C-alpha positions in Angstrom: 65.2 243.7 142.9 68.5 241.9 143.3 69.1 240.3 146.7 72.0 241.1 148.9 73.4 237.6 148.7 73.5 237.7 144.9 75.2 241.1 144.9 77.9 239.9 147.4 78.6 236.7 145.4 79.0 238.8 142.2 81.4 241.2 143.9 83.4 238.3 145.3 83.7 236.7 141.8 84.7 240.0 140.2 87.4 240.5 142.9 88.8 237.0 142.3 88.9 237.6 138.5 90.7 240.9 138.9 93.3 239.3 141.2 94.0 236.6 138.6 94.5 239.2 136.0 97.0 241.1 138.1 98.9 238.0 139.0 99.0 236.5 135.4 98.2 239.1 132.8 98.3 236.5 130.0 95.1 234.9 131.4 91.9 237.0 131.0 88.6 235.3 131.8 85.2 236.9 130.9 83.0 237.9 133.8 80.5 235.1 134.6 82.3 232.5 132.5 83.1 229.1 133.9 85.3 227.2 131.4 86.4 229.5 128.6 90.0 231.0 129.0 91.5 233.1 126.3 95.3 233.1 126.1 97.3 235.9 124.4 100.7 234.2 124.9 100.4 232.1 121.7 101.3 234.9 119.3 104.2 235.9 121.4 105.6 232.3 121.4 105.2 232.1 117.6 107.0 235.4 117.2 109.9 234.3 119.4 110.3 231.0 117.5 110.3 232.9 114.2 113.0 235.3 115.4 115.1 232.4 116.8 114.8 230.6 113.4 116.0 233.7 111.6 119.0 234.1 113.9 120.2 230.5 113.4 122.7 230.0 110.5 121.4 228.3 107.4 122.1 224.7 107.1 124.6 223.6 104.6 123.6 222.0 101.4 123.1 218.3 101.6 126.0 216.2 100.4 125.2 213.4 98.0 125.4 210.1 99.8 128.4 208.1 99.2 127.8 205.0 97.1 129.1 201.7 98.4 131.9 200.0 96.5 130.0 196.7 96.6 127.1 198.3 94.8 129.5 199.7 92.1 131.0 196.2 91.6 127.5 194.8 91.3 126.5 197.3 88.7 129.6 196.6 86.6 128.8 192.9 86.7 125.2 193.5 85.6 126.4 195.6 82.7 128.8 192.8 81.6 126.0 190.2 81.4 123.3 192.5 79.9 122.3 192.1 76.2 121.8 195.0 73.9 118.3 195.4 72.6 116.6 193.3 75.4 115.5 194.3 78.9 116.3 191.4 81.1 116.1 193.2 84.5 119.7 193.9 85.2 120.7 197.0 87.2 122.9 198.9 84.7 123.1 202.3 86.5 124.1 203.4 89.9 121.3 204.0 92.3 121.6 207.1 94.4 119.2 205.8 97.0 121.2 202.6 97.5 121.4 201.5 101.2 118.3 203.3 102.2 115.5 201.4 103.7 112.5 201.3 101.4 109.2 199.4 101.5 109.0 199.5 97.7 105.4 199.1 96.4 103.5 200.1 93.3 104.4 203.8 93.5 108.1 203.1 94.0 108.1 200.6 91.1 106.4 203.1 88.8 108.8 205.8 89.7 111.8 203.5 89.0 110.3 202.4 85.6 109.9 206.1 84.6 113.5 206.7 85.6 114.8 203.7 83.6 112.7 204.8 80.6 114.3 208.3 80.9 117.8 206.8 81.0 117.2 204.5 78.1 118.3 205.6 74.6 115.5 207.3 72.7 116.2 205.6 69.3 115.1 202.2 70.7 111.7 201.0 69.8 109.4 200.3 72.8 107.8 197.3 71.0 111.2 195.6 70.9 111.9 196.0 74.6 109.5 193.7 76.5 109.5 193.8 80.3 110.1 191.2 83.0 112.4 189.1 80.8 109.8 188.2 78.1 110.7 187.9 74.4 109.4 190.5 72.0 106.0 189.9 70.3 106.0 188.0 67.0 104.8 189.9 63.9 103.4 188.1 60.9 102.7 189.4 57.4 99.1 189.4 56.0 99.7 186.3 53.9 101.2 184.4 56.8 98.3 185.5 59.0 95.8 184.2 56.5 97.6 180.9 56.2 97.6 180.4 59.9 93.9 181.3 60.2 93.0 178.9 57.4 95.0 176.2 59.2 93.2 176.9 62.5 89.7 176.8 60.9 90.5 173.6 59.1 91.3 171.9 62.4 87.9 172.6 63.8 85.8 169.4 63.5 82.6 169.6 61.4 79.4 169.4 63.4 77.7 166.1 63.0 74.3 164.8 64.2 70.9 166.5 64.3 70.6 170.2 64.6 67.2 170.2 66.4 65.7 172.7 63.9 62.4 170.9 63.7 62.1 170.8 67.4 62.7 174.5 67.6 60.1 175.1 65.0 57.6 173.0 66.9 58.3 174.8 70.1 57.9 178.1 68.5 54.5 177.1 67.0 53.5 175.6 70.4 54.2 178.7 72.4 52.5 180.9 69.8 49.3 178.9 70.2 49.7 179.0 74.0 49.9 182.8 74.0 47.0 183.0 71.6 44.8 180.7 73.8 45.6 182.6 77.0 44.9 185.9 75.3 41.4 184.7 74.2 40.6 183.1 77.6 41.7 186.3 79.4 39.5 188.4 77.1 36.5 186.1 77.5 37.0 185.9 81.3 37.0 189.7 81.5 33.9 190.0 79.4 32.0 187.4 81.5 33.0 189.2 84.7 31.8 192.5 83.3 28.5 191.0 82.3 27.9 189.5 85.7 28.7 192.8 87.4 26.4 194.8 85.2 23.6 192.2 85.6 23.8 192.5 89.4 23.8 196.3 89.2 20.8 196.4 86.8 18.9 194.1 89.2 19.5 196.4 92.1 18.3 199.4 90.1 15.2 197.6 89.0 14.3 196.6 92.6 14.7 200.2 93.7 12.5 201.5 91.0 9.8 198.9 91.7 9.7 199.8 95.4 9.4 203.5 94.6 6.5 202.9 92.2 4.6 200.8 94.7 5.2 203.1 97.7 2.1 205.4 97.3 -0.3 202.4 97.2 1.4 200.9 100.3 1.1 204.2 102.1 -2.6 204.4 101.3 -3.3 200.9 102.5 -1.5 201.6 105.7 -3.5 204.8 106.3 -6.8 203.0 105.7 -5.8 200.1 108.0 -4.8 202.5 110.8 -8.1 204.4 110.5 -10.1 201.1 110.6 -8.2 200.1 113.7 -8.9 203.4 115.4 -12.6 203.1 114.7 -12.8 199.6 116.1 -11.0 200.8 119.2 -13.5 203.7 119.8 -16.5 201.4 119.4 -15.1 199.0 121.9 -14.2 201.6 124.4 -17.1 204.2 124.1 -19.9 202.4 122.2 -21.6 203.2 118.9 -23.5 206.3 120.1 -20.5 208.0 121.4 -18.8 207.3 118.1 -21.7 209.0 116.3 -21.4 212.0 118.5 -17.6 212.2 117.9 -18.2 212.0 114.2 -20.8 214.8 114.3 -18.6 217.1 116.4 -15.7 216.4 114.1 -17.8 217.3 111.1 -19.2 220.5 112.6 -15.8 221.6 113.8 
């Protein structure tokens, strides 16, 4: 059964939600919810923005930035001092992004190198165009290479003094004997340990078997001793005649 107080509170909450929906139809809150509010005005806003964007006239094509005359004069000067066949780092073409603020970096440098390689004539050999102002690599014929190698090896001083081969041989023999001795001692140590363990176990087994073999005789001696003690006790307590009567009754029964 639902109490009257709970029913009245539920009706009050429902009335308040319905009043909110009539005042602002874009807000609809589920019955019994406390925090979640679903909005249906987002789609309408997106649609209005899209229609406004379609109504606006299209922007004109971007005009290429005007290159500064100072940059043009600098490029002409760099071309005048450049040397054909060598890359010495001069700026020989007009940069379209001149005047823009750029942080540079690895990516920018790689992009500019690709652009310069694209603008460079294709018939030039890449090996003859070193970067960063360095001279091209020297190339030698096989005969010249052999002569230079022989000259370099001839300049190496010959080794003098003892080589230490006898010492190395002695050390090799020494460590071979050390390993052999350790192997033998380890084997002997393991054998002796096993022998001691087995000796101890065999002693325990022998003791157990001896006790088991002597157990019947020990039990018989204990039974005879207890019977003798019982007889002596009856003689002391009841006398010899009573003892005879007890023996007779026990025999007849």
